C-alpha positions as CSV (number, residue, x, y, z in Angstrom):
1,M,32.2,68.8,-36.7
2,D,30.1,70.8,-34.6
3,N,26.7,70.3,-36.5
4,V,24.4,67.8,-35.2
5,A,23.4,66.4,-38.6
6,D,27.2,65.8,-39.8
7,N,27.7,63.9,-36.3
8,A,24.5,61.8,-36.6
9,A,25.6,61.0,-40.1
10,A,29.3,60.1,-39.0
11,V,28.3,57.9,-36.2
12,A,25.3,56.1,-38.1
13,A,28.1,55.3,-40.5
14,M,29.8,53.6,-37.9
15,A,29.7,49.8,-37.1
16,D,28.4,48.9,-33.6
17,A,32.3,47.6,-32.9
18,E,33.6,51.4,-33.3
19,L,31.1,53.2,-31.3
20,V,32.0,51.1,-28.5
21,A,35.6,51.9,-29.2
22,R,34.7,55.7,-29.4
23,W,32.7,55.2,-26.2
24,D,35.8,53.4,-24.6
25,Q,38.1,56.5,-25.4
26,V,35.7,59.0,-23.8
27,Q,37.8,60.8,-21.1
28,D,35.1,63.0,-19.3
29,P,31.9,61.5,-19.3
30,E,30.5,64.5,-17.4
31,N,31.7,66.9,-20.4
32,L,31.0,65.2,-23.7
33,T,31.6,66.6,-27.0
34,A,29.0,66.9,-29.6
35,L,30.2,63.7,-31.2
36,E,30.7,61.8,-27.9
37,Q,27.0,62.6,-27.3
38,A,25.9,61.8,-30.8
39,V,27.9,58.3,-30.4
40,I,25.8,57.7,-27.3
41,D,22.7,58.7,-28.9
42,E,23.2,56.1,-31.7
43,M,24.5,53.4,-29.3
44,E,20.9,54.0,-27.6
45,R,19.0,53.9,-30.8
46,R,20.8,50.7,-31.6
47,E,20.5,49.1,-28.3
48,V,24.3,48.5,-27.7
49,D,25.7,48.1,-24.6
50,F,28.2,50.2,-23.2
């Protein structure tokens, strides 16, 4: 899933708790995958605490 729109749609469908769980699984916050970046963007958009 490398497409930005696909990633955005996937994370938009996630519940807040799913976003937080996905963020907790990030192993290298300095080198995010496109999906991990989409998770961060969505969390910021929703104002979900990291």
